[in-house]
MIROGU-196575 format. One record per residue (C-alpha): residue number from 1; residue in one letter; x, y, z. Coordinates in steps of 0.1 Angstrom, whole numbers, plus 5000, padded with zeros to 4 digits. Example, Ala and Ser with C-alpha at 12.3 -4.5 7.8 and 13.67 -1.06 7.14 Angstrom:
+-----+---------+------+------+------+
: num : residuo :    x :    y :    z :
+-----+---------+------+------+------+
:   1 :       a : 5123 : 4955 : 5078 :
:   2 :       s : 5137 : 4989 : 5071 :
+-----+---------+------+------+------+
This chain:
+-----+---------+------+------+------+
: num : residuo :    x :    y :    z :
+-----+---------+------+------+------+
:   1 :       x : 4355 : 6899 : 0666 :
:   2 :       x : 4356 : 6936 : 0657 :
:   3 :       x : 4346 : 6943 : 0619 :
:   4 :       x : 4343 : 6974 : 0601 :
:   5 :       x : 4328 : 6989 : 0572 :
:   6 :       x : 4338 : 7012 : 0545 :
:   7 :       x : 4350 : 7043 : 0559 :
:   8 :       x : 4351 : 7034 : 0596 :
:   9 :       x : 4379 : 7038 : 0621 :
:  10 :       x : 4394 : 7023 : 0657 :
:  11 :       x : 4423 : 7028 : 0680 :
:  12 :       x : 4449 : 7001 : 0673 :
:  13 :       x : 4456 : 6987 : 0711 :
:  14 :       x : 4488 : 6973 : 0702 :
:  15 :       x : 4525 : 6987 : 0697 :
:  16 :       x : 4533 : 6965 : 0665 :
:  17 :       x : 4507 : 6947 : 0643 :
:  18 :       x : 4501 : 6923 : 0615 :
:  19 :       x : 4483 : 6932 : 0585 :
:  20 :       x : 4470 : 6900 : 0570 :
:  21 :       x : 4455 : 6903 : 0534 :
:  22 :       x : 4434 : 6873 : 0525 :
:  23 :       x : 4413 : 6862 : 0496 :
:  24 :       x : 4404 : 6825 : 0483 :
:  25 :       x : 4429 : 6810 : 0460 :
:  26 :       x : 4416 : 6790 : 0428 :
:  27 :       x : 4416 : 6786 : 0392 :
:  28 :       x : 4419 : 6817 : 0375 :
:  29 :       x : 4421 : 6840 : 0405 :
:  30 :       x : 4451 : 6866 : 0399 :
:  31 :       x : 4476 : 6868 : 0420 :
:  32 :       x : 4476 : 6887 : 0448 :
:  33 :       x : 4507 : 6908 : 0466 :
:  34 :       x : 4504 : 6934 : 0494 :
:  35 :       x : 4524 : 6967 : 0498 :
:  36 :       x : 4529 : 6999 : 0519 :
:  37 :       x : 4537 : 7032 : 0517 :
:  38 :       x : 4550 : 7052 : 0545 :
:  39 :       x : 4538 : 7090 : 0539 :
:  40 :       x : 4547 : 7123 : 0558 :
:  41 :       x : 4528 : 7156 : 0561 :
:  42 :       x : 4511 : 7163 : 0528 :
:  43 :       x : 4507 : 7125 : 0522 :
:  44 :       x : 4540 : 7117 : 0503 :
:  45 :       x : 4566 : 7094 : 0508 :
:  46 :       x : 4600 : 7107 : 0517 :
:  47 :       x : 4616 : 7090 : 0489 :
:  48 :       x : 4614 : 7058 : 0472 :
:  49 :       x : 4625 : 7037 : 0501 :
:  50 :       x : 4593 : 7048 : 0518 :
:  51 :       x : 4578 : 7018 : 0494 :
:  52 :       x : 4576 : 6983 : 0514 :
:  53 :       x : 4565 : 6954 : 0483 :
:  54 :       x : 4581 : 6919 : 0472 :
:  55 :       x : 4612 : 6939 : 0455 :
:  56 :       x : 4620 : 6957 : 0490 :
:  57 :       x : 4607 : 6937 : 0516 :
:  58 :       x : 4623 : 6958 : 0546 :
:  59 :       x : 4618 : 6994 : 0551 :
:  60 :       x : 4652 : 7013 : 0556 :
:  61 :       x : 4645 : 7014 : 0596 :
:  62 :       x : 4632 : 6980 : 0598 :
:  63 :       x : 4597 : 6991 : 0612 :
:  64 :       x : 4577 : 6979 : 0581 :
:  65 :       x : 4585 : 6946 : 0564 :
:  66 :       x : 4573 : 6923 : 0540 :
:  67 :       x : 4570 : 6891 : 0553 :
:  68 :       x : 4557 : 6867 : 0525 :
:  69 :       x : 4528 : 6848 : 0514 :
:  70 :       x : 4511 : 6814 : 0514 :
:  71 :       x : 4482 : 6805 : 0495 :
:  72 :       x : 4453 : 6827 : 0500 :
:  73 :       x : 4474 : 6854 : 0524 :
:  74 :       x : 4501 : 6881 : 0521 :
:  75 :       x : 4517 : 6895 : 0553 :
:  76 :       x : 4531 : 6928 : 0561 :
:  77 :       x : 4541 : 6938 : 0596 :
:  78 :       x : 4542 : 6972 : 0611 :
:  79 :       x : 4562 : 6979 : 0641 :
:  80 :       x : 4542 : 7014 : 0651 :
:  81 :       x : 4566 : 7023 : 0678 :
:  82 :       x : 4595 : 7022 : 0656 :
:  83 :       x : 4581 : 7043 : 0628 :
:  84 :       x : 4602 : 7078 : 0631 :
:  85 :       x : 4583 : 7108 : 0645 :
:  86 :       x : 4574 : 7124 : 0608 :
:  87 :       x : 4560 : 7091 : 0592 :
:  88 :       x : 4518 : 7103 : 0599 :
:  89 :       x : 4505 : 7075 : 0577 :
:  90 :       x : 4511 : 7039 : 0562 :
:  91 :       x : 4487 : 7031 : 0537 :
:  92 :       x : 4483 : 6993 : 0532 :
:  93 :       x : 4480 : 6983 : 0495 :
:  94 :       x : 4478 : 6955 : 0473 :
:  95 :       x : 4483 : 6946 : 0435 :
:  96 :       x : 4467 : 6917 : 0415 :
:  97 :       x : 4486 : 6904 : 0387 :
:  98 :       x : 4471 : 6886 : 0359 :
:  99 :       x : 4434 : 6898 : 0367 :
: 100 :       x : 4416 : 6922 : 0385 :
: 101 :       x : 4406 : 6923 : 0420 :
: 102 :       x : 4368 : 6918 : 0410 :
: 103 :       x : 4380 : 6883 : 0398 :
: 104 :       x : 4394 : 6880 : 0432 :
: 105 :       x : 4369 : 6862 : 0459 :
: 106 :       x : 4368 : 6868 : 0497 :
: 107 :       x : 4390 : 6892 : 0498 :
: 108 :       x : 4394 : 6908 : 0533 :
: 109 :       x : 4421 : 6922 : 0553 :
: 110 :       x : 4424 : 6916 : 0590 :
: 111 :       x : 4448 : 6931 : 0616 :
: 112 :       x : 4468 : 6911 : 0645 :
: 113 :       x : 4486 : 6921 : 0675 :
: 114 :       x : 4519 : 6910 : 0665 :
: 115 :       x : 4532 : 6899 : 0698 :
: 116 :       x : 4499 : 6879 : 0703 :
: 117 :       x : 4482 : 6869 : 0671 :
: 118 :       x : 4452 : 6880 : 0686 :
: 119 :       x : 4430 : 6897 : 0658 :
: 120 :       x : 4422 : 6935 : 0663 :
: 121 :       x : 4395 : 6940 : 0635 :
: 122 :       x : 4385 : 6927 : 0602 :
: 123 :       x : 4374 : 6945 : 0568 :
: 124 :       x : 4358 : 6929 : 0543 :
: 125 :       x : 4360 : 6946 : 0509 :
: 126 :       x : 4343 : 6941 : 0472 :
: 127 :       x : 4359 : 6951 : 0439 :
: 128 :       x : 4356 : 6958 : 0402 :
: 129 :       x : 4381 : 6961 : 0376 :
: 130 :       x : 4407 : 6973 : 0394 :
: 131 :       x : 4442 : 6961 : 0395 :
: 132 :       x : 4455 : 6981 : 0424 :
: 133 :       x : 4440 : 6986 : 0455 :
: 134 :       x : 4440 : 7006 : 0491 :
: 135 :       x : 4426 : 6982 : 0516 :
: 136 :       x : 4431 : 7002 : 0550 :
: 137 :       x : 4457 : 7031 : 0563 :
: 138 :       x : 4474 : 7031 : 0598 :
: 139 :       x : 4473 : 7071 : 0610 :
: 140 :       x : 4487 : 7088 : 0640 :
: 141 :       x : 4460 : 7113 : 0658 :
: 142 :       x : 4475 : 7129 : 0689 :
: 143 :       x : 4501 : 7106 : 0693 :
: 144 :       x : 4479 : 7079 : 0691 :
: 145 :       x : 4475 : 7050 : 0660 :
: 146 :       x : 4443 : 7041 : 0645 :
: 147 :       x : 4432 : 7020 : 0618 :
: 148 :       x : 4406 : 7034 : 0591 :
: 149 :       x : 4391 : 7009 : 0565 :
: 150 :       x : 4396 : 7022 : 0533 :
: 151 :       x : 4387 : 6999 : 0504 :
: 152 :       x : 4395 : 7022 : 0473 :
: 153 :       x : 4406 : 7009 : 0439 :
: 154 :       x : 4431 : 7022 : 0410 :
: 155 :       x : 4421 : 7012 : 0376 :
: 156 :       x : 4459 : 7023 : 0363 :
: 157 :       x : 4477 : 6996 : 0392 :
: 158 :       x : 4502 : 6997 : 0412 :
: 159 :       x : 4524 : 7020 : 0396 :
: 160 :       x : 4493 : 7044 : 0393 :
: 161 :       x : 4487 : 7042 : 0429 :
: 162 :       x : 4526 : 7044 : 0438 :
: 163 :       x : 4528 : 7077 : 0414 :
: 164 :       x : 4500 : 7094 : 0433 :
: 165 :       x : 4521 : 7094 : 0465 :
: 166 :       x : 4554 : 7101 : 0452 :
: 167 :       x : 4567 : 7070 : 0441 :
: 168 :       x : 4590 : 7075 : 0408 :
: 169 :       x : 4583 : 7049 : 0386 :
: 170 :       x : 4604 : 7037 : 0358 :
: 171 :       x : 4586 : 7038 : 0319 :
: 172 :       x : 4587 : 7011 : 0297 :
: 173 :       x : 4611 : 7024 : 0270 :
: 174 :       x : 4600 : 7021 : 0234 :
: 175 :       x : 4607 : 6987 : 0213 :
: 176 :       x : 4638 : 6988 : 0195 :
: 177 :       x : 4652 : 6978 : 0165 :
: 178 :       x : 4689 : 6979 : 0171 :
: 179 :       x : 4706 : 6991 : 0200 :
: 180 :       x : 4704 : 7031 : 0206 :
: 181 :       x : 4726 : 7049 : 0229 :
: 182 :       x : 4711 : 7054 : 0270 :
: 183 :       x : 4707 : 7087 : 0281 :
: 184 :       x : 4724 : 7100 : 0310 :
: 185 :       x : 4700 : 7099 : 0337 :
: 186 :       x : 4665 : 7077 : 0335 :
: 187 :       x : 4629 : 7092 : 0328 :
: 188 :       x : 4614 : 7103 : 0358 :
: 189 :       x : 4573 : 7106 : 0358 :
: 190 :       x : 4560 : 7136 : 0382 :
: 191 :       x : 4535 : 7125 : 0404 :
: 192 :       x : 4497 : 7133 : 0387 :
: 193 :       x : 4466 : 7134 : 0402 :
: 194 :       x : 4445 : 7099 : 0410 :
: 195 :       x : 4439 : 7085 : 0380 :
: 196 :       x : 4407 : 7072 : 0366 :
: 197 :       x : 4418 : 7052 : 0335 :
: 198 :       x : 4448 : 7036 : 0322 :
: 199 :       x : 4471 : 7063 : 0307 :
: 200 :       x : 4476 : 7066 : 0271 :
: 201 :       x : 4514 : 7058 : 0264 :
: 202 :       x : 4537 : 7085 : 0261 :
: 203 :       x : 4557 : 7094 : 0232 :
: 204 :       x : 4594 : 7081 : 0234 :
: 205 :       x : 4617 : 7108 : 0236 :
: 206 :       x : 4648 : 7105 : 0216 :
: 207 :       x : 4683 : 7102 : 0242 :
: 208 :       x : 4699 : 7134 : 0247 :
: 209 :       x : 4737 : 7134 : 0235 :
: 210 :       x : 4763 : 7135 : 0265 :
: 211 :       x : 4762 : 7172 : 0273 :
: 212 :       x : 4791 : 7183 : 0304 :
: 213 :       x : 4768 : 7188 : 0339 :
: 214 :       x : 4769 : 7219 : 0353 :
: 215 :       x : 4803 : 7223 : 0380 :
: 216 :       x : 4812 : 7252 : 0398 :
: 217 :       x : 4839 : 7277 : 0377 :
: 218 :       x : 4872 : 7261 : 0374 :
: 219 :       x : 4897 : 7292 : 0381 :
: 220 :       x : 4937 : 7290 : 0365 :
: 221 :       x : 4955 : 7273 : 0389 :
: 222 :       x : 4995 : 7282 : 0396 :
: 223 :       x : 5012 : 7248 : 0400 :
: 224 :       x : 5039 : 7258 : 0430 :
: 225 :       x : 5069 : 7241 : 0433 :
: 226 :       x : 5067 : 7207 : 0437 :
: 227 :       x : 5030 : 7202 : 0428 :
: 228 :       x : 5037 : 7182 : 0396 :
: 229 :       x : 5009 : 7173 : 0374 :
: 230 :       x : 5011 : 7137 : 0358 :
: 231 :       x : 4998 : 7128 : 0323 :
: 232 :       x : 4972 : 7101 : 0322 :
: 233 :       x : 4970 : 7074 : 0296 :
: 234 :       x : 4939 : 7081 : 0270 :
: 235 :       x : 4936 : 7119 : 0283 :
: 236 :       x : 4941 : 7130 : 0250 :
: 237 :       x : 4914 : 7111 : 0234 :
: 238 :       x : 4887 : 7135 : 0255 :
: 239 :       x : 4869 : 7162 : 0242 :
: 240 :       x : 4891 : 7195 : 0242 :
: 241 :       x : 4864 : 7210 : 0268 :
: 242 :       x : 4866 : 7180 : 0292 :
: 243 :       x : 4904 : 7178 : 0286 :
: 244 :       x : 4909 : 7213 : 0296 :
: 245 :       x : 4885 : 7207 : 0325 :
: 246 :       x : 4909 : 7177 : 0339 :
: 247 :       x : 4941 : 7196 : 0330 :
: 248 :       x : 4929 : 7223 : 0356 :
: 249 :       x : 4917 : 7195 : 0380 :
: 250 :       x : 4943 : 7177 : 0384 :
: 251 :       x : 4966 : 7211 : 0390 :
: 252 :       x : 4939 : 7216 : 0418 :
: 253 :       x : 4942 : 7182 : 0432 :
: 254 :       x : 4983 : 7182 : 0430 :
: 255 :       x : 4981 : 7218 : 0449 :
: 256 :       x : 4957 : 7199 : 0476 :
: 257 :       x : 4981 : 7173 : 0482 :
: 258 :       x : 5009 : 7195 : 0485 :
: 259 :       x : 4996 : 7213 : 0510 :
: 260 :       x : 4992 : 7183 : 0531 :
: 261 :       x : 5025 : 7171 : 0531 :
: 262 :       x : 5017 : 7145 : 0499 :
: 263 :       x : 5029 : 7158 : 0466 :
: 264 :       x : 5039 : 7130 : 0440 :
: 265 :       x : 5021 : 7105 : 0463 :
: 266 :       x : 5008 : 7073 : 0442 :
: 267 :       x : 4974 : 7055 : 0447 :
: 268 :       x : 4950 : 7033 : 0434 :
: 269 :       x : 4915 : 7048 : 0434 :
: 270 :       x : 4883 : 7033 : 0439 :
: 271 :       x : 4849 : 7051 : 0431 :
: 272 :       x : 4814 : 7039 : 0448 :
: 273 :       x : 4784 : 7057 : 0443 :
: 274 :       x : 4751 : 7057 : 0459 :
: 275 :       x : 4720 : 7048 : 0438 :
: 276 :       x : 4694 : 7043 : 0461 :
: 277 :       x : 4656 : 7057 : 0455 :
: 278 :       x : 4664 : 7089 : 0474 :
: 279 :       x : 4697 : 7095 : 0452 :
: 280 :       x : 4668 : 7096 : 0420 :
: 281 :       x : 4670 : 7138 : 0417 :
: 282 :       x : 4708 : 7138 : 0421 :
: 283 :       x : 4711 : 7114 : 0391 :
: 284 :       x : 4687 : 7133 : 0367 :
: 285 :       x : 4696 : 7167 : 0371 :
: 286 :       x : 4737 : 7156 : 0364 :
: 287 :       x : 4745 : 7160 : 0399 :
: 288 :       x : 4762 : 7127 : 0400 :
: 289 :       x : 4779 : 7131 : 0363 :
: 290 :       x : 4796 : 7156 : 0373 :
: 291 :       x : 4808 : 7141 : 0408 :
: 292 :       x : 4823 : 7112 : 0386 :
: 293 :       x : 4841 : 7138 : 0361 :
: 294 :       x : 4854 : 7156 : 0393 :
: 295 :       x : 4868 : 7121 : 0408 :
: 296 :       x : 4884 : 7111 : 0377 :
: 297 :       x : 4908 : 7141 : 0380 :
: 298 :       x : 4919 : 7126 : 0416 :
: 299 :       x : 4923 : 7096 : 0400 :
: 300 :       x : 4942 : 7107 : 0370 :
: 301 :       x : 4967 : 7127 : 0393 :
: 302 :       x : 4973 : 7096 : 0421 :
: 303 :       x : 4973 : 7070 : 0396 :
: 304 :       x : 4986 : 7075 : 0357 :
: 305 :       x : 4971 : 7043 : 0347 :
: 306 :       x : 4939 : 7059 : 0338 :
: 307 :       x : 4919 : 7033 : 0350 :
: 308 :       x : 4895 : 7035 : 0382 :
: 309 :       x : 4877 : 7003 : 0398 :
: 310 :       x : 4839 : 7015 : 0404 :
: 311 :       x : 4807 : 7003 : 0420 :
: 312 :       x : 4770 : 7013 : 0427 :
: 313 :       x : 4750 : 7003 : 0452 :
: 314 :       x : 4717 : 7006 : 0466 :
: 315 :       x : 4698 : 6970 : 0486 :
: 316 :       x : 4728 : 6954 : 0466 :
: 317 :       x : 4759 : 6964 : 0452 :
: 318 :       x : 4771 : 6961 : 0415 :
: 319 :       x : 4806 : 6961 : 0401 :
: 320 :       x : 4804 : 6988 : 0372 :
: 321 :       x : 4830 : 6985 : 0344 :
: 322 :       x : 4863 : 7001 : 0350 :
: 323 :       x : 4862 : 7038 : 0341 :
: 324 :       x : 4887 : 7045 : 0316 :
: 325 :       x : 4899 : 7078 : 0319 :
: 326 :       x : 4901 : 7085 : 0282 :
: 327 :       x : 4867 : 7070 : 0278 :
: 328 :       x : 4848 : 7090 : 0302 :
: 329 :       x : 4821 : 7109 : 0282 :
: 330 :       x : 4809 : 7075 : 0270 :
: 331 :       x : 4811 : 7056 : 0308 :
: 332 :       x : 4793 : 7086 : 0319 :
: 333 :       x : 4764 : 7081 : 0297 :
: 334 :       x : 4762 : 7042 : 0299 :
: 335 :       x : 4769 : 7036 : 0336 :
: 336 :       x : 4758 : 7070 : 0359 :
: 337 :       x : 4720 : 7062 : 0363 :
: 338 :       x : 4696 : 7052 : 0384 :
: 339 :       x : 4671 : 7033 : 0359 :
: 340 :       x : 4655 : 7007 : 0349 :
: 341 :       x : 4643 : 7000 : 0391 :
: 342 :       x : 4603 : 6987 : 0378 :
: 343 :       x : 4575 : 6981 : 0404 :
: 344 :       x : 4570 : 6952 : 0386 :
: 345 :       x : 4605 : 6941 : 0377 :
: 346 :       x : 4604 : 6903 : 0393 :
: 347 :       x : 4585 : 6892 : 0363 :
: 348 :       x : 4600 : 6914 : 0334 :
: 349 :       x : 4631 : 6904 : 0317 :
: 350 :       x : 4659 : 6931 : 0317 :
: 351 :       x : 4654 : 6959 : 0291 :
: 352 :       x : 4674 : 6973 : 0267 :
: 353 :       x : 4705 : 6973 : 0284 :
: 354 :       x : 4738 : 6976 : 0265 :
: 355 :       x : 4766 : 6954 : 0266 :
: 356 :       x : 4783 : 6960 : 0300 :
: 357 :       x : 4754 : 6980 : 0315 :
: 358 :       x : 4740 : 6964 : 0352 :
: 359 :       x : 4705 : 6958 : 0356 :
: 360 :       x : 4696 : 6982 : 0380 :
: 361 :       x : 4667 : 6964 : 0392 :
: 362 :       x : 4693 : 6939 : 0409 :
: 363 :       x : 4704 : 6965 : 0427 :
: 364 :       x : 4673 : 6982 : 0442 :
: 365 :       x : 4660 : 7009 : 0466 :
: 366 :       x : 4677 : 7009 : 0500 :
: 367 :       x : 4707 : 7021 : 0517 :
: 368 :       x : 4728 : 6990 : 0524 :
: 369 :       x : 4763 : 7000 : 0526 :
: 370 :       x : 4778 : 6974 : 0544 :
: 371 :       x : 4774 : 6951 : 0514 :
: 372 :       x : 4791 : 6973 : 0490 :
: 373 :       x : 4819 : 6980 : 0514 :
: 374 :       x : 4823 : 6941 : 0522 :
: 375 :       x : 4824 : 6935 : 0483 :
: 376 :       x : 4851 : 6963 : 0477 :
: 377 :       x : 4871 : 6948 : 0506 :
: 378 :       x : 4871 : 6915 : 0492 :
: 379 :       x : 4883 : 6926 : 0456 :
: 380 :       x : 4912 : 6945 : 0471 :
: 381 :       x : 4924 : 6917 : 0487 :
: 382 :       x : 4923 : 6894 : 0457 :
: 383 :       x : 4938 : 6921 : 0437 :
: 384 :       x : 4967 : 6938 : 0457 :
: 385 :       x : 4986 : 6963 : 0444 :
: 386 :       x : 5020 : 6978 : 0455 :
: 387 :       x : 5008 : 7012 : 0467 :
: 388 :       x : 4978 : 7026 : 0490 :
: 389 :       x : 4939 : 7026 : 0479 :
: 390 :       x : 4921 : 7052 : 0480 :
: 391 :       x : 4881 : 7050 : 0485 :
: 392 :       x : 4855 : 7077 : 0473 :
: 393 :       x : 4824 : 7071 : 0482 :
: 394 :       x : 4795 : 7088 : 0479 :
: 395 :       x : 4757 : 7089 : 0493 :
: 396 :       x : 4731 : 7111 : 0504 :
: 397 :       x : 4727 : 7092 : 0538 :
: 398 :       x : 4700 : 7072 : 0551 :
: 399 :       x : 4726 : 7051 : 0567 :
: 400 :       x : 4709 : 7025 : 0588 :
: 401 :       x : 4731 : 6997 : 0595 :
: 402 :       x : 4757 : 7009 : 0620 :
: 403 :       x : 4767 : 6981 : 0635 :
: 404 :       x : 4774 : 6960 : 0604 :
: 405 :       x : 4790 : 6994 : 0587 :
: 406 :       x : 4812 : 6997 : 0619 :
: 407 :       x : 4824 : 6963 : 0622 :
: 408 :       x : 4834 : 6964 : 0583 :
: 409 :       x : 4852 : 6992 : 0587 :
: 410 :       x : 4869 : 6985 : 0621 :
: 411 :       x : 4879 : 6952 : 0605 :
: 412 :       x : 4894 : 6971 : 0573 :
: 413 :       x : 4919 : 6997 : 0599 :
: 414 :       x : 4945 : 6969 : 0592 :
: 415 :       x : 4938 : 6967 : 0549 :
: 416 :       x : 4963 : 6996 : 0531 :
: 417 :       x : 4930 : 7014 : 0523 :
: 418 :       x : 4916 : 7048 : 0533 :
: 419 :       x : 4876 : 7054 : 0532 :
: 420 :       x : 4868 : 7087 : 0523 :
: 421 :       x : 4831 : 7093 : 0526 :
: 422 :       x : 4814 : 7123 : 0512 :
: 423 :       x : 4775 : 7132 : 0523 :
: 424 :       x : 4749 : 7147 : 0499 :
: 425 :       x : 4728 : 7165 : 0517 :
: 426 :       x : 4716 : 7167 : 0552 :
: 427 :       x : 4704 : 7131 : 0559 :
: 428 :       x : 4714 : 7114 : 0586 :
: 429 :       x : 4750 : 7096 : 0580 :
: 430 :       x : 4747 : 7075 : 0613 :
: 431 :       x : 4782 : 7055 : 0623 :
: 432 :       x : 4803 : 7076 : 0596 :
: 433 :       x : 4796 : 7110 : 0611 :
: 434 :       x : 4812 : 7095 : 0643 :
: 435 :       x : 4845 : 7072 : 0628 :
: 436 :       x : 4869 : 7104 : 0638 :
: 437 :       x : 4862 : 7100 : 0676 :
: 438 :       x : 4860 : 7062 : 0675 :
: 439 :       x : 4889 : 7043 : 0695 :
: 440 :       x : 4904 : 7005 : 0689 :
: 441 :       x : 4917 : 7010 : 0658 :
: 442 :       x : 4958 : 7015 : 0648 :
: 443 :       x : 4950 : 7042 : 0624 :
: 444 :       x : 4919 : 7062 : 0618 :
: 445 :       x : 4914 : 7047 : 0580 :
: 446 :       x : 4881 : 7070 : 0572 :
: 447 :       x : 4873 : 7101 : 0566 :
: 448 :       x : 4840 : 7119 : 0562 :
: 449 :       x : 4822 : 7151 : 0552 :
: 450 :       x : 4791 : 7163 : 0545 :
: 451 :       x : 4781 : 7187 : 0521 :
: 452 :       x : 4745 : 7205 : 0511 :
: 453 :       x : 4753 : 7209 : 0472 :
: 454 :       x : 4785 : 7200 : 0458 :
: 455 :       x : 4776 : 7214 : 0423 :
: 456 :       x : 4781 : 7249 : 0444 :
: 457 :       x : 4814 : 7237 : 0459 :
: 458 :       x : 4846 : 7250 : 0443 :
: 459 :       x : 4870 : 7225 : 0429 :
: 460 :       x : 4893 : 7242 : 0453 :
: 461 :       x : 4872 : 7234 : 0485 :
: 462 :       x : 4862 : 7207 : 0472 :
: 463 :       x : 4897 : 7189 : 0468 :
: 464 :       x : 4911 : 7203 : 0503 :
: 465 :       x : 4882 : 7188 : 0518 :
: 466 :       x : 4882 : 7152 : 0500 :
: 467 :       x : 4923 : 7150 : 0506 :
: 468 :       x : 4928 : 7165 : 0542 :
: 469 :       x : 4928 : 7132 : 0559 :
: 470 :       x : 4942 : 7106 : 0535 :
: 471 :       x : 4981 : 7122 : 0535 :
: 472 :       x : 4975 : 7117 : 0575 :
: 473 :       x : 4967 : 7079 : 0572 :
: 474 :       x : 4996 : 7075 : 0550 :
: 475 :       x : 5018 : 7088 : 0571 :
: 476 :       x : 5006 : 7065 : 0602 :
: 477 :       x : 4999 : 7034 : 0583 :
: 478 :       x : 5037 : 7038 : 0571 :
: 479 :       x : 5045 : 7041 : 0609 :
: 480 :       x : 5029 : 7009 : 0624 :
: 481 :       x : 5034 : 6986 : 0594 :
: 482 :       x : 5001 : 6988 : 0571 :
: 483 :       x : 5022 : 7004 : 0544 :
: 484 :       x : 5055 : 6996 : 0535 :
+-----+---------+------+------+------+
C-alpha cells in the first residue's frame, strides 16, 4: 500500500479514479460530505456548474460524479480522460456538519482505480477547528494526471472555500418581521482572499426599487400598411415609460412579421429562461430582465390576452406564475432571479419566499434543457389552444444532453409548436445549432441563433432574427396538416 505525507505527489496510473473520503463514525462525530471543484487556468472555476457536491451530484459533462456515501465514507468518481482540456485541476474538498474536522477521527483519503478497484494511494490527515477541508487535488502536468496530498482546512466553512475558487455563494438574508419586496437580482459575493476566521455578518442592503434595465435605443418605427398593432389587455396599467417602450416594440414586431409574410398572425407565446449557475451575471446586471420586457412585446403583438406562460430551469424545471402584461414590472421584480441557491440548502427551510415565488434551490445549477422541454410539451398537450404556439427559449449554453434534447424536439415536430432558441454568449449550444440541417422531420420545428451581447442588439435586429423562421414553419405546418 502506497501512502503519502502532506505535500507529496505521485502520477495517477488510471484514466478514471474513485476518491473515497473515510473516517470512523460514532456518537458526536460530525456528518462529513465530499465535494469537488473543477478549476481552469488561474485556479478558478469557469462557472458555478464546476462545483460537484450533494446538491449538484454530476458535472455537466459527466466527468465528475458524487457517488453518495455510506457510514464512514463518501465517494467521488473522476473520469480523468473525459475532463475538458481547459480543466487543469480537480480540488477534492470536504465539509463537516455539526462540528469540526478536529472531531472526526481516522480522517483519510483513498484513491482507487475506478475500473479494477485497486488502491493507488492513501493519505491520512489530521485537522483542528476547521469546518471545511481540502484533502487533495488531481492536477495535469505535461499531459499527465498527478495526485497531490494537501490536507488544508478552512475555518470559514465550505462557503468560504468555494468562494475562494470563484463560486457564487448566496448569502443569508436578514430576519424579517413582515414580507418585503425581493430585489430584482440575487446578491452576489465577490471572491475574497483565503479566509482565516468566520467573517462578520454583512449589513443588510435595502431592496432597490424596480428600474428599467439597459436596452438598446428604441427608435420610432413606422407602421407600414398591413402591420397592424394590437392593443393588449392590461397594458394601460403599465408605467408610462414602459408603456411607451411596449408600444414601439409591438410596432417593430408587426414590421418583422410582415417582412416574413405573417402579418396579423395570432399565436400563444411561452417563455423559458435559463437559470443555471453560469447565468448569474446576466441576471445581476439586468440582461434577463431586459430580455423579458422585450419578449413581452412579442407576446403582446401575437396574442392580445395579455398573458404568457413561463418556465425557468437549470438542473430541474420550474413553472413560473403566468406573466401578465399589465403586471410586467412586478413580475420581473419577483420572478426574474437566480437567488436562494445555497451550498447548504438541503438542511435549511425556504428563506423569505413571497407568495408565488419559486424556491430556486430546487431548480439547481446545471443545464438540463431536456427536462424543461418535456415539461413544456406536457403542459401544451394538456392545455391545447386553437392557435399555434411560439416558445421563446433563452440559454447561455453548456448544452450537453444532446441525445435527450434531440429526441424531445424530434417528437415535438408533430405538435403545433415552434421552438425558437436564443443563445446568450459563445458557449457550446450542442444539438440546437444542428437542427436546421437535420433530416427525418416533416417540418423544421426549431430555430436557433446566438448573440454575444443581446443588450446591444437593436429591437429591429432582435425581432427580425427572432421571427425569421416562425412564419416559414407556419406555412409548412399548415401544408402537412399539423396546423389547420
